[in-house]
TORLO-474115 format. One record per residue: residue in three letters; x, y, z of N, C-alpha, C in turn. Coordinates in steps of 0.02 Angstrom, whole numbers, plus 32768, in hexadecimal, padded with zeros to 4 digits. Layout:
residues N
ALAXYZXYZXYZ
...
//
This chain:
residues 384
META1A886C0C971A1E586AAC991A20686E3C9B6
SERA22986D5C9E9A2478709CA12A2888723C9F3
GLYA2A386FFC9C2A2E18715C9A3A31F86FAC9C5
GLUA31786D3C9FDA35186B7CA1FA36B867AC9F9
LEUA3AC8674C9F7A3CB863BC9D5A3D58602CA07
ALAA3C685C5C9F0A3D2858ACA1AA41E857DCA1C
META4368567CA57A47D8559CA5EA48A850FCA51
ASPA4B78501CA22A4CA84BCCA15A4FB84A4CA4A
THRA4F38468CA5FA522844ACA8FA53C8409CA74
SERA57483F4CA8BA59183B5CA75A5B78396CAAF
GLYA5C78358CAA8A5ED8336CADCA60782F4CAC1
TYRA62E82D1CAEAA6478290CAD5A6508264CB12
LYSA6538224CB05A65D81F3CB39A69D81CDCB2A
GLNA6CB81CECB59A70B81ABCB50A7088167CB71
VALA7198134CB4BA71980F0CB65A76080D4CB60
ASNA77B80BECB97A7BE80A0CB98A7B88055CB9D
ILEA7DD8031CB74A7DC7FE8CB74A8227FCECB84
LYSA8267FA5CBB8A8657F85CBCBA8657F3DCBB1
LYSA89B7F2BCB8FA8A07EE7CB73A8DB7EC3CB94
TYRA8D07E86CBA7A9077E5ECBC2A8F87E13CBB9
CYSA92E7DECCBBCA9297DA4CBAEA93F7D7BCBEB
HISA9247D3FCBEFA9397D10CC23A93F7CCACC05
LYSA9797CABCC11A9857C67CBF8A97E7C36CC32
TRPA9597C00CC25A94C7BCECC59A95F7B89CC3E
SERA98F7B69CC5EA9A47B26CC4AA98B7AF3CC7D
META96C7ABECC64A9507A89CC8EA9777A49CC82
SERA99F7A35CCB2A9C679F8CCACA99979BBCCB3
ASNA9AC7983CC94A9887943CC98A93E794BCC84
PHEA9337972CC51A8ED797FCC3DA8CB793ECC25
ARGA8F07912CC04A8D278D3CBEEA8B778ACCC2B
PHEA8DC78AECC62A8C6788ACC9EA88378A5CCB6
TYRA87A78E7CCB7A83B7904CCCFA80178F0CCA1
LEUA80E78ECCC60A7D878D9CC32A7BF7892CC3F
GLUA7EB7868CC59A7D97821CC65A7B77817CCA8
GLNA7B7784ACCD3A7997842CD15A74F7856CD14
THRA725782CCD2FA6DD783DCD30A6CC7869CD6C
GLNA6F77867CDA0A6E7788ECDDDA6F678D8CDD4
ILEA72478E9CDA7A738792FCD9DA710794CCD63
THRA6EA7981CD70A6C0799ECD3CA6DA79E0CD22
ASNA7027A04CD4AA71B7A44CD31A75E7A54CD51
LEUA7837A80CD2FA7C47A98CD47A7C27AE4CD48
LYSA7DD7B02CD7DA7DF7B4BCD83A8277B63CD82
SERA8327B9ACD5FA8757BB8CD5CA8837BE0CD9B
PROA8C27BEFCDA8A8D27C20CDDDA8B47C64CDCC
THRA8A77C8BCDFFA88E7CCFCDF5A8C27CF9CDD0
PHEA8AB7D24CDA2A8DA7D50CD7FA8BB7D95CD76
SERA8E77DC6CD69A8D37E0BCD5BA9067E28CD2C
SERA8FE7E68CD1AA92C7E87CCEAA96C7E9ECD0B
GLYA96F7EA1CD4DA9AB7EB9CD6FA99D7EC5CDB8
ALAA9D27EDDCDDCA9CD7EE6CE25A9987F19CE39
ASNA98B7F4BCE0DA95E7F81CE1FA9177F76CE05
ASPA90C7F3DCDE3A8CA7F30CDC7A89D7F13CDFE
THRA8617F2DCE04A8327F15CE38A8027EE1CE1D
HISA8067ED2CDDCA7DB7E9DCDC0A8007E5BCDC4
GLUA7E07E27CDDFA7FE7DE5CDE2A7D37DB4CDBB
TRPA7F47D8BCD92A7D17D5FCD64A7E97D17CD6E
CYSA7C47CE8CD52A7DC7CA3CD4DA7BB7C82CD11
LEUA7DA7C4CCCFAA7BE7C23CCC4A7A67BE1CCE2
THRA7707BC6CCC6A7567B85CCDBA74C7B5ACC9D
VALA7697B1ECC9EA75E7AEDCC69A72E7AB7CC83
HISA6F47AAFCC63A6C57A7ACC74A6D37A3FCC45
LEUA6E97A09CC62A70279D1CC39A6CC79ACCC13
ASNA68D79B0CC2BA655798ECC0BA61F79BECBF7
GLYA63479FDCBE6A6037A2FCBD4A5DB7A48CC10
VALA5A97A71CC02A5817A8ECC38A5377A78CC34
ASPA5247A57CBFEA4DF7A40CBF8A4DE7A05CBC7
GLUA4A379ECCBB8A49B79B2CB8CA4B579C1CB46
GLUA4AB79FFCB31A4BF7A13CAEDA50B7A14CAE5
SERA52F7A1FCB1BA5777A26CB16A59E79EECB39
LYSA57D79B5CB46A59C7981CB6FA5D97961CB4E
ASPA5DF7966CB0BA6187949CAE9A650797DCADD
TYRA64879B8CAF9A67779EECAEDA69A7A02CB2E
LEUA6D27A26CB25A6EE7A4DCB5DA6CC7A91CB5C
SERA6B27AA5CB95A6977AE9CB9CA6CA7B12CBC2
VALA6D67B50CBABA7067B7DCBCCA6E47BBECBDD
ASNA6E67BD1CC1DA6C77C0FCC34A6FB7C3FCC50
VALA6ED7C80CC4AA7147CB5CC6AA6EA7CCFCCA4
GLYA7077CD2CCE0A6E17CE8CD1BA7007D25CD3B
LEUA6D77D54CD50A6ED7D8FCD75A6E47D80CDBF
LEUA71D7D7BCDE4A7197D68CE2AA7117DA3CE59
SERA7327DDBCE49A72A7E16CE74A7357E55CE4B
CYSA7137E89CE5FA7197ECACE3EA6FD7EFFCE6D
PROA7197F3CCE6CA7017F70CE98A6BD7F8BCE83
LYSA6B07F8ACE41A6717FA4CE27A6547F73CDF5
SERA6147F67CDF9A5F17F3DCDC8A5C07F69CDA2
PROA5B07F57CD63A5CB7F20CD3DA60D7F32CD1A
VALA62F7EFECCFFA66B7F08CCD7A65D7EECCC91
PHEA6657F17CC5FA6567F02CC1AA6977EE9CBFA
THRA6957EACCBE0A6D37E8ACBCAA6C67E60CB8C
LYSA6F57E63CB5DA6F87E33CB26A72F7E00CB37
PHEA7287DC3CB1DA75B7D91CB2CA7687D65CAEF
GLNA7A77D4FCAE9A7BC7D21CAB4A7E27CE7CAD5
LEUA7DC7CACCAB7A7FE7C71CACFA8217C4DCA96
TRPA85D7C34CAA5A8827C0BCA75A89E7BCECA99
ILEA8AD7B9ACA71A8D87B64CA88A91E7B73CA6E
ILEA9517B6CCA99A9967B76CA84A9B57B32CA76
ASNA9CE7B29CA39A9E97AE7CA27AA317ADFCA40
THRAA4F7AA6CA31AA927A97CA4BAAC77AC6CA2E
GLUAAB87AE9C9F7AAE77B18C9DAAADC7B5FC9F4
GLYAAAD7B67CA23AA9F7BA9CA3EAA717BD2CA12
GLUAA507BB3C9E1AA247BD7C9B3A9DC7BD3C9CB
LYSA9B57C07C9BAA96F7C0AC9CEA9437BE6C99A
SERA9117BC1C9B3A8E27B9EC987A89F7B98C9AB
GLNA86D7B82C985A82A7B77C9A1A8107BB7C9C4
GLUA8117BEFC9A0A7FB7C2EC9BDA7AF7C30C9C6
META79A7C48C9FFA7537C58CA0BA7517C9DCA2B
LYSA7257CC8CA14A7207D0ACA32A6D87D21CA37
SERA6CB7D48CA6AA6877D61CA75A6767D95CA40
SERA6387D97CA2DA6227DC4C9F8A6137E0ACA12
LYSA6117E12CA55A5FE7E53CA72A61F7E59CAB7
PHEA6187E93CAD5A62D7E9CCB1AA5F77E80CB48
PHEA60B7E51CB74A5DC7E33CBA3A5DD7E5ACBE5
ARGA5A57E5BCC04A59C7E80CC44A5A97E4FCC7D
PHEA5E37E55CC9DA5F77E29CCD3A5E47E49CD16
LEUA5C17E24CD3FA5BA7E35CD85A5EB7E0ACDAD
GLNA5F77E1DCDECA6267DF6CE14A60D7DAECE1B
ASNA63B7D7FCE13A62D7D37CE16A6017D1ECDDD
GLNA6007D44CDA7A5DB7D2FCD6BA60B7D15CD36
HISA5F57CE2CD0FA61F7CC1CCDDA5FD7CC5CC99
TRPA6267CD3CC66A6107CCFCC21A6447CA7CBFA
GLYA62F7C86CBC3A6617C61CB9EA6437C3ACB64
PHEA6657C03CB52A6527BDBCB18A6427B94CB30
LYSA6037B80CB2AA5F17B3ECB44A6067B06CB14
ARGA6117B17CAD5A62B7AE6CAA5A66D7B00CA89
PHEA69E7B03CAB4A6DF7B1ECAA0A7037AEFCA6F
ILEA7057AAECA80A7247A7DCA53A70C7A37CA66
LEUA7017A0DCA33A6ED79C8CA3FA72579A4CA65
ARGA7127980CA98A743795ECAC1A76B792ACA99
ASPA74A7902CA70A76C78CFCA48A79A78EFCA14
PHEA7847927C9F7A7AD7949C9C6A7ED7964C9E6
LEUA7E7797FCA22A8227997CA46A854795FCA51
LEUA83B7925CA66A86878EDCA74A88B78D4CA35
SERA86F78E1C9FCA88D78CAC9BDA8C178FAC9A1
GLNA8C67936C9BFA8F47968C9A6A9357967C9CD
GLUA9677945C9B2A9A77941C9D5A9C87985C9E1
PROA9C579B5C9B2A9E779F5C9C0A9C87A1CC9FA
TRPA98A7A0BCA0DA9697A32CA41A9767A16CA86
LEUA97B79D5CA8BA98A79B6CACCA9D379A0CACB
ARGA9FB79BACAF7AA4279A9CAFAAA4A795FCB0D
PROAA857944CB02AA9078FDCB14AA8078EECB5D
ASPAA8A791ECB88AA7B7912CBCFAA32791FCBE0
GLYAA09792BCBACA9C27935CBB7A9AF797BCBCB
LYSA9DD79ABCBC3A9CF79F0CBD8A9A67A14CBA2
LEUA9737A3ACBB9A94C7A64CB8CA9557AACCBA2
THRA9627AD9CB72A96C7B20CB82A9387B4ACB5F
LEUA9167B74CB86A8E57BA3CB6BA8FF7BEACB73
LEUA8EE7C14CB43A8FE7C5CCB47A8BD7C83CB46
CYSA8B57CB0CB76A8787CD8CB7AA88B7D21CB74
LYSA8697D46CB49A8737D8ECB42A8337DB1CB56
LEUA8397DE1CB85A8007E08CB9CA8067E50CB84
SERA7CF7E6DCB6FA7CB7EB4CB5FA7977ED2CB8E
VALA7AF7EF6CBC0A7857F0DCBF7A7797F58CBF0
VALA7397F6BCBF3A7277FB2CBF1A7347FCFCC36
GLUA7608000CC3AA76D8022CC79A73A8059CC82
ASPA73D807ACCBDA70E80B0CCCBA70F80E3CC93
SERA6D580F0CC77A6D18121CC40A6C08165CC5C
SERA6CE8197CC35A6C081DCCC4BA69C8202CC15
SERA66D822CCC29A6488255CBFAA65F829DCC00
GLUA66882BDCBC7A67E8302CBC6A64C832CCB9F
GLYA63D8366CBB8A6138395CB94A63D83C3CB69
THRA62183FACB55A6458427CB29A67C844CCB4E
ARGA6778453CB90A6AB8477CBB5A6E68449CBC1
ALAA720845DCBAAA75B8433CBB1A770842DCBFA
ARGA78F83F5CC0AA7A883EBCC4EA7E1841CCC5B
ILEA7E48434CC98A81A8462CCABA859843ACCBB
GLNA88F844CCC9BA8CF8429CCA6A8EF8446CCE5
VALA8F3841CCD19A9118432CD58A95D842ECD51
PROA9808465CD5AA9C98464CD53A9E9843ACD89
ARGAA248421CD7BAA4883F9CDACAA5D8425CDE7
CYSAA668406CE20AA7B842BCE5BAAC48440CE52
LYSAAD38480CE5DAB17849ACE54AB3484AFCE97
METAB198494CECEAB3084A9CF10AB7B849DCF19
ALAAB928461CF04ABD98451CF0CAC048483CEE6
ASPABF08495CEA9AC1684C6CE81AC16850ACEA3
GLUABDC851DCEBEABD6855FCEDCABFD8564CF1E
LEUABFB852ECF46AC24852FCF83AC6E852DCF71
GLYAC7F8508CF3DACC48507CF27ACDC854CCF11
GLUACAF8572CEF3ACC185B6CEDFACCE85E3CF1B
LEUACA885D9CF51ACB585FECF8FACFC85F2CFA7
TRPAD1185B3CFA4AD5585A1CFBBAD8A85BBCF8B
GLUAD8185AFCF4AADB485C2CF1AADBF860DCF18
ASNAD8A8634CF20AD8F867DCF1AAD8F86A2CF5D
SERAD91867BCF94AD938698CFD8AD5B86CCCFE3
LEUAD1D86B8CFD1ACE486E6CFD7ACC486E0D01C
PHEACB8871AD03DAC91871DD07CACB086F1D0B2
THRACF086EFD0B6AD1286C3D0E7AD1086E2D12D
ASPAD1886B8D15FAD1686D1D1A4AD4C86AFD1D0
CYSAD7A868AD1B1ADB2866FD1D8ADEE8664D1AB
CYSAE27865AD1CAAE658652D1A5AE878612D1BC
VALAE9E85EAD18CAEC385ADD19CAF0A85B6D181
VALAF3A85ADD1ADAF8185B7D19BAFA18572D195
VALAFBD8564D15AAFDD8524D14DB0238530D131
ALAB055851CD157B09B8526D142B0A9856DD12E
GLYB08E859CD153B09A85E2D146B06B8602D114
GLNB04485DAD0F0B01485F5D0C0AFD085FDD0E0
GLUAFAF8635D0D2AF6D8643D0EEAF378633D0BC
PHEAF038611D0D4AEC985FFD0ABAE8B8619D0CE
GLNAE61863ED0AAAE228657D0C6ADEB8622D0BE
ALAADC4861AD0F2AD9185E5D0F1AD5385FBD117
HISAD2485CCD122ACE485DAD141ACDA85AAD17B
LYSACD485C5D1B6ACCD859BD1F2AC91856CD1ED
ALAAC598584D1D5AC1D855BD1D3AC27851DD1A8
ILEAC488526D16EAC5384EED141AC8584BDD15F
LEUACBC84D8D17BACED84ACD19AACCF8484D1D3
ALAACA784A5D1FCAC898484D236AC558450D220
ALAAC30845FD1EBABFD8430D1D4AC1C83F0D1B6
ARGAC5783F7D198AC7483BFD174ACA68396D19D
SERACC683B6D1CFACFA8393D1F5ACEE8399D240
PROACE98361D263ACDF8363D2ACAD1A8384D2D0
VALAD558381D2B3AD8F83A0D2D2AD8A83ECD2CF
PHEAD798407D295AD70844FD28FAD348465D2B9
ARGAD00843CD2BCACC6844ED2E5ACDB8457D32E
ALAAD048429D348AD1A842ED38DAD42846DD399
METAD6B8480D368AD9384BDD36FAD6784FBD377
PHEAD3384FFD34EAD09853BD34EACD08538D380
GLUACC284FCD39BAC8984F4D3C8AC9E8500D411
HISACDB84EDD422ACF284F3D467AD1E8531D470
ASPAD2C8541D4ADAD53857DD4BCAD9D8570D4AF
METADAE856ED46FADF38562D45BAE0E859FD437
LYSAE5085A1D42FAE7085DBD40FAE5485E7D3C9
GLUAE4585B1D3A4AE2C85B9D360ADE985DDD35F
ARGADC085D0D392AD7F85F2D395AD87863CD3A6
ARGADB5864AD3D3ADBF8690D3E8ADE086BAD3B2
THRAE0D869DD38CAE3486C5D35BAE1C86BCD313
ASNADF0868AD307ADDB8679D2C3AE178669D297
ARGAE48864AD2B4AE86863AD291AE9C85F3D2A6
VALAEA985C9D274AEBD8584D280AF03857AD263
GLUAF30855FD28AAF738551D272AF7D8506D26C
ILEAF9284F1D230AF9E84AAD222AFE784A2D20F
ARGB00C847CD235B0548476D22AB06A8435D209
ASPB03D8404D205B05283C2D1EEB03583B0D1A9
LEUB01E83E1D183B00683D4D13FB02B8400D10D
GLUB03683E5D0D1B04F840DD09AB0158435D07C
PROB0238472D063AFED849BD047AFC58477D011
GLNAFE68451CFE4AFC08431CFAEAF9283FACFC9
VALAFA783D9CFFFAF7D83A7D01EAF4283C8D040
PHEAF4F8400D062AF198426D082AEE6843DD04F
LYSAEFD8457D016AECE846FCFE3AEA58435CFC6
ALAAEC383FBCFBFAE9C83C1CFA7AE6683AFCFD9
METAE7883B1D01AAE4783A1D04EAE0F83D5D050
METAE208415D048ADEE844AD04AADC08447D00D
GLYADDC8434CFD4ADB1842CCF99AD7C83F7CFA6
PHEAD8E83C1CFC7AD5D838ECFD9AD2B83A8D00C
ILEAD4383CCD03EAD1683E7D072ACE08413D054
TYRACF2843CD023ACC2846BD005AC96844BCFD0
THRACAF841ACFABAC888401CF72AC7383B7CF79
GLYAC948392CFA5AC86834ACFABACA38321CF73
LYSACCA8341CF47ACE7831DCF0EAD2E8306CF1F
ALAAD4082CDCF02AD8382B1CF0FADB882DDCEEE
PROADED82EFCF12AE248313CEF4AE4E82E5CEC8
ASPAE808301CEA6AEAE82D8CE80AEDC82B4CEB1
LEUAED38274CEB7AEF8824DCEE9AF338227CECC
HISAF428233CE8DAF74820ACE6BAFB8820BCE8F
SERAFCE8246CEA5B012824BCEC0B0148257CF0B
METAFDA8260CF2BAFDC8271CF72AFA48250CF9A
ALAAF8E8215CF84AF5881F3CFA8AF6C81E2CFEF
ASPAFAC81D0CFFAAFC181BFD03EAFBE81FBD06C
ALAAFD38236D054AFD28272D07EAF8A8289D08A
VALAF5F8284D057AF198298D060AEF68268D08F
LEUAF088227D08CAEEC81F7D0BBAEFB820BD103
ALAAF39821ED110AF4C8234D154AF248271D16A
ALAAF1A82A0D13CAEF482DDD14CAEAA82CCD158
ALAAE8F82A0D12EAE48828DD136AE3D826AD178
ASPAE6D8240D18CAE68821DD1CCAE6B824FD206
LYSAE97827FD202AEA082AFD238AE6282DBD241
TYRAE4282EED20AAE0A831DD20EADC682FAD208
GLYADC482B9D20EAD858295D212AD5C8295D1D2
LEUAD7D8295D198AD5B8296D158AD58824ED13D
GLUAD278228D154AD2581E0D147AD1F81D0D0FD
ARGACF581F6D0DAACEB81E7D092AD2B81F4D06B
LEUAD4D822BD079AD8C8239D058ADC08204D069
LYSADBF81EDD0A6ADEE81B8D0BBADE38179D092
ILEADA48166D087AD95812AD060ADA98134D017
METADA08171CFFDADB6817FCFB9AE018174CFB2
CYSAE27818BCFE5AE6F8182CFE4AE828138CFEA
GLUAE5E8113D014AE6B80CBD01AAE6180A9CFD6
ASPAE2C80BCCFB3AE1E809ECF72AE5680AECF41
ALAAE6D80EDCF40AEA38100CF12AEE380DACF22
LEUAEF380D3CF62AF3080B0CF76AF2B8065CF68
CYSAEF08048CF6FAEE68001CF5EAEF47FF5CF14
ARGAEDB8023CEEAAEE5801ACEA2AF2E8026CE8E
ASPAF548048CEB9AF9A8058CEA9AFCB8029CECB
LEUAFB37FF4CEEBAFE07FC7CF0FB0137FA7CEE0
SERB0517FA3CEF7B0867F83CED0B0B77F62CF00
VALB0E47F3CCEE4B1177F1BCF0DB13F7F4FCF34
GLUB1507F86CF13B17B7FB9CF32B1587FDECF6B
ASNB1177FEACF65B0F68014CF98B0CA7FECCFC8
ALAB0C77FAACFC2B0997F82CFEBB0A67F8AD036
ALAB0E57F86D04BB0F57F8CD092B0E77FD3D0AC
HISB0F98005D083B0EA804AD097B09E8054D09F
THRB0788038D071B02F803ED074B013801CD0B1
LEUB02F7FE2D0C3B0187FBFD100B0257FEAD13D
ILEB0608009D141B0708035D17AB03F806FD17C
LEUB032808ED143B00380C6D140AFBD80B2D157
ALAAFA68078D13FAF638061D152AF5F8054D19D
ASPAF948038D1BAAF948029D201AF95806AD22B
LEUAFBC809BD215AFC180DAD23BAF7F80FFD23C
HISAF5780F9D207AF1A8121D201AEDB80F7D204
SERAEE180BAD21FAEA6808FD22AAE7C8087D1EB
ALAAE9E807FD1B3AE7C8076D173AE73802BD166
GLYAE3D800FD180AE337FC7D180AE317FA7D13B
HISAE0D7FC6D10CAE087FA9D0C8AE4D7FA8D0A8
LEUAE717FDFD0AEAEB37FE3D08FAEE37FB1D0AF
LYSAEDF7FA9D0F0AF0C7F7AD112AF007F33D0FB
THRAEC07F20D0F4AEB07EDDD0DDAECC7ED1D097
HISAEC37F02D06AAEDC7EFAD026AF287EF7D024
ALAAF497F20D04EAF927F1FD04FAFAC7EDCD068
LEUAF8D7EC0D09DAFA27E7FD0B6AF977E49D081
ASPAF5E7E4BD05FAF517E1AD02BAF857E1FCFF3
PHEAF977E5DCFE1AFC87E66CFABB00C7E4CCFC1
ILEB0207E5BCFFEB0617E43D018B0617DF7D01B
THRB0297DD9D02FB0247D91D032B02E7D72CFEC
ALAB0127D92CFB9B0177D77CF75B05C7D83CF56
HISB0827DB5CF6FB0C37DC6CF51B0FA7DC8CF86
ALAB0F77D9BCFB6B1227D9FCFF1B16C7DA0CFDF
SERB1837D75CFB3B1CA7D70CFA5B1E57DB0CF86
LYSB1BD7DD1CF5BB1D37E0FCF3BB1CF7E4ACF6B
VALB1987E4ECF91B1907E86CFBFB1C77E86CFF4
SERB1DC7E4BD009B20E7E47D03FB2537E61D029
GLUB25C7E6CCFE8B29B7E87CFCFB29C7ED2CFCB
THRB2637EF3CFD7B25F7F3BCFCEB2797F60D00C
SERB28D7F9FD000B2A77FC8D037B2707FD8D06A
SERB2317FE1D052B1FB7FF1D080B1EB7FB7D0AE
TRPB1F27F79D095B1E87F3FD0C0B21E7F3CD0F6
LYSB25C7F47D0E1B2947F44D112B28D7F7BD147
ALAB2737FB6D132B2677FEAD163B22F7FD6D193
METB1FD7FB3D179B1C67F9DD1A3B1DD7F69D1D6
VALB20C7F3DD1C1B2257F0AD1EFB2457F2BD22C
GLYB2697F62D220B28A7F83D257B25D7FAED282
SERB22C7FCFD263B2048001D288B1BE7FEAD29A
TYRB1A27FBAD275B15D7FA5D281B15A7F59D284
PROB17B7F39D2B4B17D7EF0D2B6B1387ED0D2BD
HISB1087EF3D2DDB0C67ED5D2E4B0A57ECBD2A0
LEUB0B57EF7D26FB0997EEED22CB0BA7EB4D207
VALB0FA7EA9D214B11C7E6ED1F9B0FA7E2FD213
ALAB0EA7E30D254B0C77DF6D272B0847DEAD251
GLUB05F7E21D244B01E7E19D223B0267DFED1DC
ALAB0587E18D1B9B0647E01D175B0767DB7D174
PHEB0A07DA2D1A3B0B37D5BD1A6B0767D30D1B6
SERB04D7D46D1E6B0117D1FD1F7AFE37D18D1BC
SERAFDA7D4FD196AFB07D4DD15AAFCB7D1BD127
LEUB00D7D1DD11DB02C7CEFD0EDB0277CA7D105
ALAB0327C9BD146B0307C57D160AFEB7C39D159
PHEAFB77C60D16AAF737C46D164AF617C39D11B
ALAAF777C66D0EEAF687C5CD0A7AF887C1BD08F
GLNAFC67C0ED0A3AFE87BD1D08EAFCA7B93D0AF
LEUAFB47B9BD0EEAF957B63D111AF567B4BD0EE
PHEAF2B7B7CD0DAAEED7B69D0B9AEF87B52D072
ALAAF317B69D054AF407B53D010AF637B0FD00F
GLYAF767AF7D04BAF987AB7D04FAFE17AB9D03B
ALAAFFE7AF7D038B0457AFED024B0707B01D063
PROB0B27AF0D05BB0DF7AF6D094B0E37B3ED0AC
ILEB0E37B48D0EDB0E47B8BD109B12B7BA5D10A
GLNB1347BE1D0EEB1767BFFD0EDB18A7C13D134
THRB1CB7C0ED141B1E47C23D183B1EC7C6ED183
PROB1EE7C8DD1BFB1FA7CD5D1C2B23A7CE9D19F
GLUB26F7CBED1A5B2AE7CCFD185B2A57CD5D13A
ALAB27A7CAAD11EB2707CADD0D5B24D7CECD0C0
ILEB2257D08D0EFB1FF7D44D0DDB2297D83D0E8
ILEB2497D89D123B2697DC8D133B2B47DC7D127
GLYB2D17D8DD116B3187D8AD106B3417D76D142
SERB3787D53D135B3A17D3AD16BB3C47D72D191
SERB3CB7DAED172B3EC7DE6D194B3C27E03D1CB
GLNB3817DF1D1CEB3557E0CD201B33D7DD6D231
LEUB3697DA5D23FB3537D6CD267B33A7D7FD2AC
GLYB3537DB8D2C8B33C7DCCD30AB2F27DD9D30C
THRB2D67DEFD2D3B28F7DFED2D0B2657DBFD2D2
THRB2827D85D2C1B2597D48D2BFB2427D34D304
GLUB25F7D51D337B2477D41D37AB1FE7D53D382
LEUB1E77D83D358B1A07D96D35BB1737D5BD34D
PHEB18C7D2BD325B1607CF7D30CB1687CB5D330
GLNB19A7CB0D35BB1AA7C6FD376B1727C53D3A1
LYSB1497C80D3BEB1117C67D3E6B0D47C5AD3BB
GLNB0D27C7AD37FB0977C71D354B09E7C35D326
GLNB0DB7C28D30FB0E47BF7D2DAB0C97BB2D2EA
PROB0D57B95D326B0BB7B52D332B0707B4DD32C
ALAB04B7B83D33CB0037B81D337AFEB7B81D2F0
LEUB0177B99D2C0B0037B9ED27BB0157B60D253
VALB0497B3AD26AB0607B00D244B0427AC1D261
PROB01B7A9AD23BAFFE7A5CD256B0347A2BD26A
ARGB0297A08D2A1B05979D5D2B7B0547997D28A
THRB08D7978D27EB08D793AD256B08678FED284
PROB05578D4D27AB04C789AD2A6B08A786FD2A8
GLYB095784FD2E2B0CD7822D2E9B0FD783AD31C
//
């Protein structure tokens, strides 16, 4: 012998099994049993969820599948589509009685190898006459309910003795955020309400089309590497910059409206939608009119729709708030939109349409002139 030692090796195979159930109710099942022309019933296609690529169906053969099973119901499980064949699956079937309990269990003794459009099942699931004699199984309306449970082997993986390398999560957002927080390697200055913030032109230009235009064209900001912003508060600017560097939503609890305005100005569409979502969740009687004005000023379509819907649902209370009264005086076109939304909602609900006076108050009657041309088109004429 050479004296060399043999190297022992080992490995393992990991098998993942996904289990899920499907309930199928067949109305008027007694009727189908009495028909000679109908030989089988198929369930709708089902899967374990939206992301599952396996599609299945159940088939009930009312007179069995051969001479041996002609007095039985035969029940098959079929694989209709799958990205990879074969699929190894165990299956169980029950009848669900009128109390919602499982009975008449049948289950496969092994994992069956399903190819696409292949069916496996039980050709003698239950005697047809016996089923008809069991009142708890067939509901008074003749409905029969089956429950199917599938145990599907997912793609398995083999591992040798060398462990898999754990790939760490991407920390780019954290690292770029650190550049911003600690003012590392900066090449431009942004002045907001007298406060100076050091930043990076490349990141600002990559994230915001407005900053890109400043640094791309022959503008003062490009020549001086200095940007002056006069219409933002420092805390709002810092929230916006945190998003620009990390892509993460800032704390929007107390300043979503101000951050929305900033996001709109600097072309940050994702941040704008985040703000719209926060403002939608914070809608109230007191702030509904203010939110509608904000959405209109900044072309926030989702927010505007939600605000109009909210005002429509709470019109009498919203019309008493100070923000509504301010809107009546300064933004009459939004009052018109709110009234139109309310009128259409009442029209389709079959309720009497409120007059503009009822919505905006008798003290603002001059504003009702906005609606005098619209109202006849919204109110159906009474015959006669």
